[in-house]
C-alpha positions, -999 to +999 in steps of 0.1 A: -727-021+295-707-049+283-672-038+300-690-033+336-709-064+336-678-080+326-655-059+353-686-076+379-680-112+366-642-106+368-649-090+403-672-120+422-645-142+408-616-123+425-642-127+461-637-164+455-609-175+479-611-166+514-645-188+526-626-220+514-598-208+526-616-209+563-635-240+557-603-259+547-586-250+582-618-273+596-602-299+585-579-297+602-558-330+620-583-325+655-611-333+635-600-357+611-586-379+644-621-376+655-633-387+616-612-418+621-621-428+645-656-427+637-653-445+603-632-472+622-660-475+649-693-470+626-677-479+588-707-458+570-732-453+597-724-416+604-722-409+562-758-391+567-750-368+597-714-361+579-733-344+552-755-331+571-726-304+583-731-294+553-763-260+562-748-261+598-718-248+587-726-231+555-750-210+582-729-200+608-698-190+578-726-169+555-736-155+586-695-150+603-690-134+561-722-109+567-709-100+599-672-091+588-680-073+552-708-049+576-689-041+605-657-039+587-642-058+614-632-094+630-655-108+655-633-104+686-625-062+673-668-061+673-669-078+706-647-056+718-666-022+707-698-029+718-699-050+748-690-055+785-655-065+798-672-101+810-678-108+774-650-095+756-627-116+782-647-143+780-645-144+737-608-139+743-600-162+770-625-190+753-603-182+715-568-180+731-571-220+751-588-236+724-561-228+699-536-234+723-545-269+727-555-271+690-518-257+681-500-283+697-526-313+687-522-299+648-482-300+654-484-332+665-504-340+638-481-324+611-450-339+626-464-375+626-476-371+591-444-362+574-429-390+599-449-412+579-441-402+547-404-403+554-406-431+579-391-417+601-400-409+647-427-375+640-407-359+671-377-354+643-402-326+629-419-307+651-393-279+655-390-279+620-426-279+606-430-251+635-399-232+622-410-231+587-444-223+596-433-190+617-408-180+594-435-182+559-459-161+580-433-134+589-425-126+556-452-138+535-486-108+541-522-113+544-526-115+505-501-145+491-510-165+526-551-168+514-537-176+477-513-198+492-535-214+511-559-218+488-541-242+459-525-261+491-560-271+497-559-291+464-536-315+483-562-321+504-584-344+475-561-365+485-585-379+511-606-383+480-583-406+462-577-425+490-613-434+495-615-443+465-583-471+464-600-484+496-626-497+474-654-492+498-691-505+495-709-479+475-743-493+476-736-494+516-719-462+515-749-443+501-770-463+520-753-451+554-756-410+534-786-405+528-809-429+548-803-423+586-797-446+616-802-450+642-788-465+674-795-465+714-755-478+724-736-451+742-709-457+713-729-446+684-743-414+707-705-405+717-691-406+681-726-380+669-715-356+700-680-360+691-685-350+654-712-320+658-689-309+686-656-309+671-662-303+637-675-264+635-642-247+661-644-213+667-613-200+644-632-211+617-655-185+620-635-156+630-611-159+601-644-154+580-654-128+597-616-112+597-613-125+557-638-099+551-621-069+575-587-075+564-598-067+532-619-040+535-649-057+510-673-034+502-711-040+500-717-049+469-698-082+468-720-094+498-737-118+476-703-132+459-689-140+493-719-156+505-716-179+475-673-183+491-687-189+521-709-220+508-682-233+481-654-232+511-684-246+537-693-275+510-650-282+502-651-291+538-678-314+542-668-331+510-634-338+528-650-351+557-677-378+538-644-390+518-625-396+552-648-411+568-656-431+537-619-440+534-616-450+571-651-473+575-642-489+539-608-502+557-607-495+593-645-502+598-650-528+576-616-552+593-626-534+627-595-523+637-602-492+657-574-461+656-568-434+676-549-407+657-550-399+620-514-414+614-527-440+632-551-447+604-528-437+580-502-465+591-535-492+590-549-480+557-510-493+536-520-531+548-557-529+536-555-506+509-520-500+496-489-480+504-497-459+481-533-453+497-514-448+529-489-421+519-519-402+502-541-399+540-506-389+554-501-363+527-535-348+533-530-349+570-504-328+562-519-306+540-548-305+566-520-294+594-504-263+568-540-248+563-548-254+597-520-239+616-514-205+596-550-195+604-552-206+636-519-186+651-533-158+633-560-155+647-548-156+684-537-129+673-557-109+659-582-114+684-554-108+710-542-075+695-580-064+700-584-068+727-552-058+739-556-025+714-522-031+695-515-026+663-524-060+640-523-074+609-503-101+584-502-075+560-478-053+584-444-066+583-431-076+624-413-044+630-447-023+624-465-042+642-441-061+668-473-070+698-491-084+670-460-109+659-446-113+690-481-136+705-485-149+669-454-162+676-461-171+714-490-195+705-464-215+686-437-218+709-466-233+738-481-252+713-447-265+703-440-270+740-468-283+748-467-311+718-424-325+729-438-322+762-450-360+763-483-355+765-497-386+739-519-383+709-544-397+729-543-369+755-543-339+733-577-348+715-593-354+752-583-323+760-591-307+725-619-317+725-632-302+759-620-268+755-641-270+719-666-279+740-667-244+758-657-225+730-673-230+702-705-221+718-695-187+734-682-178+700-709-185+681-732-165+707-712-138+707-713-138+664-749-138+666-748-113+692-733-089+664-754-102+637-775-087+653-766-050+667-773-020+647-749-001+660-723-021+646-742-035+613-763-006+601-791-013+577-772-046+569-787-068+608-784-102+599-824-112+590-848-126+610-852-160+602-818-160+596-812-148+631-833-174+644-818-204+622-788-191+639-800-197+673-813-228+670-780-236+653-761-223+688-783-241+715-785-274+700-748-278+694-744-259+728-762-287+746-746-308+727-711-300+739-723-294+768-731-332+771-700-341+754-681-320+781-700-339+812-689-372+797-649-366+785-652-348+825-665-383+842-649-403+821-683-422+803-670-403+771-652-415+741 
Protein backbone atom coordinates (compact mmCIF):
# COMPACT_ATOMS: atom_id res chain seq x y z
CA UNK A 1 0.00 0.00 0.00
CA UNK A 2 2.86 2.36 0.86
CA UNK A 3 4.44 1.68 -2.52
CA UNK A 4 1.22 2.49 -4.36
CA UNK A 5 0.89 5.71 -2.41
CA UNK A 6 4.51 6.69 -3.22
CA UNK A 7 3.95 5.99 -6.89
CA UNK A 8 0.85 8.12 -6.91
CA UNK A 9 2.71 10.99 -5.29
CA UNK A 10 5.57 10.71 -7.78
CA UNK A 11 3.21 10.58 -10.74
CA UNK A 12 1.33 13.56 -9.37
CA UNK A 13 4.51 15.63 -9.14
CA UNK A 14 5.63 14.57 -12.62
CA UNK A 15 2.28 15.67 -14.04
CA UNK A 16 3.01 19.26 -13.09
CA UNK A 17 4.56 21.25 -15.92
CA UNK A 18 2.67 21.49 -19.24
CA UNK A 19 -0.13 23.59 -17.78
CA UNK A 20 2.33 25.93 -16.11
CA UNK A 21 4.23 26.32 -19.39
CA UNK A 22 0.99 26.94 -21.30
CA UNK A 23 0.03 29.62 -18.79
CA UNK A 24 3.47 31.21 -18.88
CA UNK A 25 3.29 31.42 -22.68
CA UNK A 26 0.33 33.78 -22.25
CA UNK A 27 2.76 36.40 -20.90
CA UNK A 28 4.12 37.00 -24.39
CA UNK A 29 5.51 40.48 -25.30
CA UNK A 30 2.27 41.46 -27.01
CA UNK A 31 0.28 40.87 -23.82
CA UNK A 32 3.00 42.48 -21.71
CA UNK A 33 2.78 45.60 -23.87
CA UNK A 34 -0.98 45.76 -23.33
CA UNK A 35 -0.56 45.62 -19.55
CA UNK A 36 2.27 48.18 -19.70
CA UNK A 37 -0.01 50.66 -21.45
CA UNK A 38 -2.77 50.00 -18.90
CA UNK A 39 -0.42 50.46 -15.94
CA UNK A 40 0.93 53.68 -17.40
CA UNK A 41 -2.56 55.03 -17.95
CA UNK A 42 -4.44 53.87 -14.83
CA UNK A 43 -1.67 53.09 -12.26
CA UNK A 44 -3.28 50.37 -10.09
CA UNK A 45 -6.95 51.01 -10.83
CA UNK A 46 -7.37 47.86 -12.93
CA UNK A 47 -5.53 45.60 -10.51
CA UNK A 48 -8.86 44.04 -9.51
CA UNK A 49 -9.68 43.16 -13.12
CA UNK A 50 -6.20 41.69 -13.59
CA UNK A 51 -6.77 39.37 -10.62
CA UNK A 52 -10.24 38.54 -11.94
CA UNK A 53 -8.56 37.01 -14.98
CA UNK A 54 -7.46 34.08 -12.82
CA UNK A 55 -10.80 32.22 -12.63
CA UNK A 56 -11.48 32.93 -16.31
CA UNK A 57 -8.14 31.58 -17.53
CA UNK A 58 -8.25 28.67 -15.06
CA UNK A 59 -11.72 27.68 -16.29
CA UNK A 60 -10.69 27.60 -19.95
CA UNK A 61 -7.42 25.79 -19.22
CA UNK A 62 -9.10 23.07 -17.13
CA UNK A 63 -11.63 22.49 -19.92
CA UNK A 64 -8.77 22.26 -22.41
CA UNK A 65 -7.00 19.79 -20.12
CA UNK A 66 -10.06 17.57 -19.97
CA UNK A 67 -10.50 17.72 -23.75
CA UNK A 68 -6.87 16.82 -24.41
CA UNK A 69 -6.85 13.84 -22.04
CA UNK A 70 -10.30 12.47 -22.90
CA UNK A 71 -9.88 12.70 -26.69
CA UNK A 72 -6.12 12.14 -26.83
CA UNK A 73 -6.10 14.81 -29.56
CA UNK A 74 -5.25 18.47 -29.84
CA UNK A 75 -8.08 20.90 -30.52
CA UNK A 76 -7.63 21.14 -34.30
CA UNK A 77 -7.38 17.36 -34.61
CA UNK A 78 -10.56 16.87 -32.57
CA UNK A 79 -12.45 19.45 -34.64
CA UNK A 80 -11.14 17.98 -37.90
CA UNK A 81 -12.58 14.58 -36.97
CA UNK A 82 -15.95 15.77 -35.76
CA UNK A 83 -17.06 18.93 -37.58
CA UNK A 84 -17.72 20.12 -41.09
CA UNK A 85 -15.31 21.83 -43.43
CA UNK A 86 -16.42 25.37 -42.54
CA UNK A 87 -15.75 24.89 -38.81
CA UNK A 88 -12.44 23.11 -39.41
CA UNK A 89 -11.06 25.75 -41.73
CA UNK A 90 -12.42 28.62 -39.62
CA UNK A 91 -10.49 27.32 -36.63
CA UNK A 92 -7.31 26.76 -38.64
CA UNK A 93 -7.40 30.18 -40.30
CA UNK A 94 -8.03 31.90 -36.96
CA UNK A 95 -5.04 30.06 -35.45
CA UNK A 96 -2.71 30.79 -38.36
CA UNK A 97 -3.51 34.48 -38.70
CA UNK A 98 -3.31 35.20 -34.98
CA UNK A 99 -0.13 33.16 -34.58
CA UNK A 100 1.79 34.71 -37.50
CA UNK A 101 1.02 38.25 -36.40
CA UNK A 102 1.84 37.39 -32.79
CA UNK A 103 5.13 35.75 -33.84
CA UNK A 104 6.10 38.98 -35.63
CA UNK A 105 5.22 41.15 -32.64
CA UNK A 106 6.92 38.80 -30.17
CA UNK A 107 10.09 38.51 -32.27
CA UNK A 108 10.27 42.27 -32.30
CA UNK A 109 9.66 42.38 -28.55
CA UNK A 110 12.29 39.71 -27.83
CA UNK A 111 14.86 41.40 -30.09
CA UNK A 112 14.12 44.74 -28.45
CA UNK A 113 14.71 43.16 -25.02
CA UNK A 114 18.14 41.89 -26.14
CA UNK A 115 18.91 45.33 -27.57
CA UNK A 116 18.01 46.98 -24.27
CA UNK A 117 20.22 44.60 -22.30
CA UNK A 118 23.29 45.05 -24.54
CA UNK A 119 22.47 48.69 -25.49
CA UNK A 120 22.23 48.05 -29.24
CA UNK A 121 19.59 48.53 -31.94
CA UNK A 122 16.96 45.76 -31.75
CA UNK A 123 17.05 45.16 -35.51
CA UNK A 124 20.38 43.38 -35.13
CA UNK A 125 18.78 40.64 -33.08
CA UNK A 126 15.62 39.54 -34.93
CA UNK A 127 17.48 37.18 -37.27
CA UNK A 128 19.81 35.67 -34.61
CA UNK A 129 16.87 35.13 -32.27
CA UNK A 130 14.91 33.44 -35.08
CA UNK A 131 17.84 31.18 -35.96
CA UNK A 132 18.39 30.13 -32.34
CA UNK A 133 14.70 29.36 -31.84
CA UNK A 134 14.49 27.31 -35.03
CA UNK A 135 17.69 25.41 -34.22
CA UNK A 136 16.42 24.52 -30.76
CA UNK A 137 13.07 23.27 -32.06
CA UNK A 138 14.79 21.21 -34.76
CA UNK A 139 17.22 19.70 -32.29
CA UNK A 140 15.28 18.96 -29.10
CA UNK A 141 12.14 16.89 -28.65
CA UNK A 142 8.88 17.77 -26.98
CA UNK A 143 9.88 16.51 -23.53
CA UNK A 144 13.19 18.38 -23.48
CA UNK A 145 11.50 21.57 -24.65
CA UNK A 146 8.82 21.29 -21.96
CA UNK A 147 11.41 20.84 -19.24
CA UNK A 148 13.51 23.73 -20.54
CA UNK A 149 10.52 26.08 -20.71
CA UNK A 150 9.40 25.01 -17.23
CA UNK A 151 12.70 26.18 -15.74
CA UNK A 152 13.06 29.18 -18.03
CA UNK A 153 9.74 30.58 -16.85
CA UNK A 154 11.30 31.19 -13.43
CA UNK A 155 13.03 34.13 -15.09
CA UNK A 156 9.59 35.76 -15.36
CA UNK A 157 9.98 36.48 -11.66
CA UNK A 158 12.19 39.35 -12.86
CA UNK A 159 8.92 41.23 -13.31
CA UNK A 160 8.18 40.73 -9.60
CA UNK A 161 11.59 42.08 -8.59
CA UNK A 162 11.07 45.06 -10.91
CA UNK A 163 7.76 45.77 -9.18
CA UNK A 164 9.40 45.71 -5.75
CA UNK A 165 12.28 47.94 -6.89
CA UNK A 166 9.73 50.43 -8.22
CA UNK A 167 8.71 51.11 -4.57
CA UNK A 168 4.95 51.27 -5.13
CA UNK A 169 2.48 52.61 -2.60
CA UNK A 170 1.36 49.17 -1.39
CA UNK A 171 -1.81 50.50 0.23
CA UNK A 172 -2.82 52.00 -3.12
CA UNK A 173 -1.88 48.72 -4.81
CA UNK A 174 -4.06 46.69 -2.45
CA UNK A 175 -6.94 49.11 -2.85
CA UNK A 176 -6.71 48.95 -6.65
CA UNK A 177 -6.44 45.15 -6.52
CA UNK A 178 -9.37 44.39 -4.22
CA UNK A 179 -11.71 47.39 -4.44
CA UNK A 180 -13.20 47.65 -7.93
CA UNK A 181 -13.53 51.15 -9.31
CA UNK A 182 -15.46 52.01 -12.43
CA UNK A 183 -15.13 55.03 -14.67
CA UNK A 184 -17.15 56.16 -17.66
CA UNK A 185 -14.19 57.62 -19.52
CA UNK A 186 -13.44 56.23 -22.94
CA UNK A 187 -9.80 55.52 -22.09
CA UNK A 188 -10.84 53.43 -19.09
CA UNK A 189 -13.28 51.44 -21.21
CA UNK A 190 -10.59 50.86 -23.83
CA UNK A 191 -8.23 49.57 -21.16
CA UNK A 192 -10.85 47.15 -19.83
CA UNK A 193 -11.58 45.81 -23.31
CA UNK A 194 -7.93 45.44 -24.26
CA UNK A 195 -7.07 43.63 -21.01
CA UNK A 196 -9.91 41.13 -21.39
CA UNK A 197 -9.47 40.80 -25.13
CA UNK A 198 -5.74 40.10 -25.30
CA UNK A 199 -4.91 37.95 -22.27
CA UNK A 200 -6.58 34.68 -23.34
CA UNK A 201 -5.30 33.94 -26.81
CA UNK A 202 -6.06 30.74 -28.69
CA UNK A 203 -2.58 29.24 -28.74
CA UNK A 204 -2.63 29.02 -24.92
CA UNK A 205 -5.55 26.60 -24.65
CA UNK A 206 -4.57 24.90 -27.93
CA UNK A 207 -1.18 24.08 -26.38
CA UNK A 208 -2.96 22.83 -23.28
CA UNK A 209 -4.92 20.26 -25.31
CA UNK A 210 -1.84 19.43 -27.33
CA UNK A 211 0.30 18.77 -24.27
CA UNK A 212 -2.06 16.11 -22.95
CA UNK A 213 -2.37 14.44 -26.36
CA UNK A 214 1.39 14.52 -27.08
CA UNK A 215 2.16 12.81 -23.77
CA UNK A 216 -0.84 10.44 -24.03
CA UNK A 217 -1.81 11.25 -20.45
CA UNK A 218 -4.06 8.56 -18.90
CA UNK A 219 -7.36 9.66 -17.43
CA UNK A 220 -6.14 8.66 -13.96
CA UNK A 221 -3.87 11.71 -13.99
CA UNK A 222 -6.64 14.14 -14.92
CA UNK A 223 -6.93 15.57 -11.40
CA UNK A 224 -3.16 16.20 -11.29
CA UNK A 225 -3.19 17.86 -14.71
CA UNK A 226 -6.17 19.96 -13.64
CA UNK A 227 -4.11 21.24 -10.70
CA UNK A 228 -1.29 21.88 -13.15
CA UNK A 229 -3.62 24.01 -15.29
CA UNK A 230 -4.81 26.00 -12.27
CA UNK A 231 -1.23 26.57 -11.10
CA UNK A 232 -0.29 27.77 -14.56
CA UNK A 233 -3.22 30.18 -14.58
CA UNK A 234 -2.30 31.49 -11.14
CA UNK A 235 1.34 32.02 -12.12
CA UNK A 236 0.31 33.85 -15.29
CA UNK A 237 -2.05 36.24 -13.52
CA UNK A 238 0.56 36.87 -10.81
CA UNK A 239 3.04 37.92 -13.54
CA UNK A 240 0.37 40.15 -15.12
CA UNK A 241 -0.23 41.78 -11.73
CA UNK A 242 3.46 42.45 -11.06
CA UNK A 243 3.86 44.04 -14.50
CA UNK A 244 0.88 46.29 -13.77
CA UNK A 245 2.33 47.26 -10.37
CA UNK A 246 5.81 47.96 -11.78
CA UNK A 247 4.44 50.20 -14.53
CA UNK A 248 1.80 51.81 -12.35
CA UNK A 249 4.37 52.75 -9.68
CA UNK A 250 6.64 54.40 -12.23
CA UNK A 251 4.99 55.35 -15.49
CA UNK A 252 1.51 55.75 -14.02
CA UNK A 253 2.52 57.80 -10.98
CA UNK A 254 4.72 60.09 -13.09
CA UNK A 255 2.13 60.22 -15.90
CA UNK A 256 4.57 59.03 -18.55
CA UNK A 257 2.64 57.28 -21.32
CA UNK A 258 4.40 54.50 -23.23
CA UNK A 259 3.19 52.31 -26.05
CA UNK A 260 5.50 49.28 -25.88
CA UNK A 261 7.00 46.93 -23.32
CA UNK A 262 10.52 47.95 -24.38
CA UNK A 263 9.53 51.56 -23.78
CA UNK A 264 8.56 50.59 -20.23
CA UNK A 265 11.95 48.96 -19.64
CA UNK A 266 13.69 52.11 -20.84
CA UNK A 267 11.51 54.35 -18.69
CA UNK A 268 12.08 52.24 -15.58
CA UNK A 269 15.82 52.98 -15.59
CA UNK A 270 15.67 56.64 -14.57
CA UNK A 271 12.60 56.13 -12.37
CA UNK A 272 13.44 52.93 -10.47
CA UNK A 273 17.12 52.46 -11.26
CA UNK A 274 19.01 50.70 -14.08
CA UNK A 275 18.71 47.32 -12.37
CA UNK A 276 14.90 47.50 -12.43
CA UNK A 277 14.96 48.43 -16.12
CA UNK A 278 17.32 45.62 -16.98
CA UNK A 279 15.27 43.12 -15.00
CA UNK A 280 12.14 44.18 -16.87
CA UNK A 281 14.04 43.64 -20.13
CA UNK A 282 15.09 40.16 -18.91
CA UNK A 283 11.45 39.41 -18.18
CA UNK A 284 10.47 40.62 -21.65
CA UNK A 285 13.11 38.41 -23.29
CA UNK A 286 11.96 35.44 -21.23
CA UNK A 287 8.36 36.11 -22.28
CA UNK A 288 9.42 35.89 -25.92
CA UNK A 289 11.56 32.77 -25.43
CA UNK A 290 8.65 30.94 -23.79
CA UNK A 291 5.84 32.12 -26.04
CA UNK A 292 7.51 31.85 -29.45
CA UNK A 293 8.24 28.07 -29.41
CA UNK A 294 4.68 27.43 -28.22
CA UNK A 295 3.14 29.63 -30.91
CA UNK A 296 5.31 28.19 -33.68
CA UNK A 297 4.56 24.63 -32.59
CA UNK A 298 0.80 25.18 -32.37
CA UNK A 299 0.89 26.60 -35.89
CA UNK A 300 2.54 23.44 -37.24
CA UNK A 301 0.38 21.05 -35.19
CA UNK A 302 -2.87 22.74 -36.25
CA UNK A 303 -1.87 22.74 -39.92
CA UNK A 304 -0.82 19.09 -39.72
CA UNK A 305 -4.09 18.08 -38.11
CA UNK A 306 -6.10 19.80 -40.83
CA UNK A 307 -3.99 18.62 -43.78
CA UNK A 308 -3.38 15.20 -42.22
CA UNK A 309 0.40 14.99 -42.38
CA UNK A 310 2.73 13.47 -39.80
CA UNK A 311 3.51 15.85 -36.98
CA UNK A 312 5.13 16.05 -33.58
CA UNK A 313 8.08 17.68 -31.82
CA UNK A 314 9.03 14.21 -30.62
CA UNK A 315 9.78 13.29 -34.26
CA UNK A 316 12.96 14.19 -36.11
CA UNK A 317 12.77 16.54 -39.14
CA UNK A 318 13.33 13.66 -41.58
CA UNK A 319 10.38 11.82 -39.99
CA UNK A 320 7.99 14.78 -40.26
CA UNK A 321 9.34 17.09 -42.99
CA UNK A 322 6.06 18.93 -43.62
CA UNK A 323 5.56 19.60 -39.92
CA UNK A 324 8.98 21.22 -39.56
CA UNK A 325 8.56 23.06 -42.86
CA UNK A 326 5.40 24.74 -41.55
CA UNK A 327 7.12 25.48 -38.25
CA UNK A 328 10.05 27.14 -40.03
CA UNK A 329 7.77 28.97 -42.46
CA UNK A 330 5.77 30.51 -39.61
CA UNK A 331 9.01 31.85 -38.14
CA UNK A 332 10.21 33.18 -41.51
CA UNK A 333 6.90 34.97 -42.08
CA UNK A 334 7.01 36.45 -38.59
CA UNK A 335 10.62 37.62 -39.00
CA UNK A 336 9.82 39.11 -42.40
CA UNK A 337 6.94 41.07 -40.90
CA UNK A 338 9.19 42.25 -38.06
CA UNK A 339 11.76 43.50 -40.61
CA UNK A 340 9.13 45.03 -42.88
CA UNK A 341 9.30 48.38 -41.12
CA UNK A 342 5.98 47.96 -39.37
CA UNK A 343 6.12 49.98 -36.15
CA UNK A 344 5.60 48.20 -32.82
CA UNK A 345 2.42 50.20 -32.31
CA UNK A 346 1.07 49.07 -35.68
CA UNK A 347 1.91 45.44 -34.92
CA UNK A 348 0.08 45.69 -31.62
CA UNK A 349 -2.87 47.24 -33.44
CA UNK A 350 -2.97 44.36 -35.93
CA UNK A 351 -2.46 41.77 -33.18
CA UNK A 352 -5.40 43.25 -31.29
CA UNK A 353 -7.67 42.97 -34.33
CA UNK A 354 -6.80 39.40 -35.27
CA UNK A 355 -6.83 38.31 -31.63
CA UNK A 356 -10.28 39.77 -31.15
CA UNK A 357 -11.49 37.61 -34.03
CA UNK A 358 -9.56 34.43 -33.34
CA UNK A 359 -10.03 33.93 -29.61
CA UNK A 360 -13.83 33.52 -29.66
CA UNK A 361 -13.61 31.10 -32.61
CA UNK A 362 -11.23 28.86 -30.69
CA UNK A 363 -13.30 29.01 -27.51
CA UNK A 364 -16.47 27.99 -29.36
CA UNK A 365 -14.65 25.04 -30.94
CA UNK A 366 -13.21 24.01 -27.57
CA UNK A 367 -16.64 23.95 -25.95
CA UNK A 368 -18.16 22.07 -28.89
CA UNK A 369 -15.60 19.30 -28.43
CA UNK A 370 -16.02 19.35 -24.63
CA UNK A 371 -19.70 18.42 -25.02
CA UNK A 372 -19.24 15.86 -27.81
CA UNK A 373 -19.83 12.35 -26.43
CA UNK A 374 -18.40 10.73 -29.56
CA UNK A 375 -15.02 12.29 -28.79
CA UNK A 376 -15.14 12.64 -25.02
CA UNK A 377 -16.92 9.39 -24.18
CA UNK A 378 -17.99 9.35 -20.55
CA UNK A 379 -15.69 12.28 -19.74
CA UNK A 380 -17.71 15.11 -21.25
CA UNK A 381 -17.44 18.36 -19.34
CA UNK A 382 -20.13 18.68 -16.62
CA UNK A 383 -23.09 20.91 -17.56
CA UNK A 384 -22.30 23.61 -14.99
CA UNK A 385 -18.73 23.87 -16.29
CA UNK A 386 -20.01 24.10 -19.87
CA UNK A 387 -22.43 26.84 -18.78
CA UNK A 388 -19.59 28.77 -17.17
CA UNK A 389 -17.47 28.23 -20.28
CA UNK A 390 -20.18 29.48 -22.62
CA UNK A 391 -20.77 32.49 -20.37
CA UNK A 392 -17.09 33.41 -20.57
CA UNK A 393 -17.12 32.82 -24.33
CA UNK A 394 -20.16 35.03 -24.91
CA UNK A 395 -18.79 37.82 -22.73
CA UNK A 396 -15.37 37.70 -24.38
CA UNK A 397 -16.99 37.54 -27.83
CA UNK A 398 -19.04 40.65 -27.13
CA UNK A 399 -16.02 42.46 -25.71
CA UNK A 400 -13.89 41.35 -28.65
CA UNK A 401 -16.52 42.47 -31.14
CA UNK A 402 -16.81 45.87 -29.49
CA UNK A 403 -13.02 46.15 -29.20
CA UNK A 404 -12.65 45.17 -32.85
CA UNK A 405 -15.23 47.76 -33.88
CA UNK A 406 -13.44 50.51 -31.99
CA UNK A 407 -10.04 49.55 -33.41
CA UNK A 408 -11.33 49.55 -36.99
CA UNK A 409 -13.26 52.80 -36.64
CA UNK A 410 -10.28 54.50 -35.05
CA UNK A 411 -12.03 55.32 -31.76
CA UNK A 412 -10.17 52.68 -29.75
CA UNK A 413 -6.71 52.62 -28.17
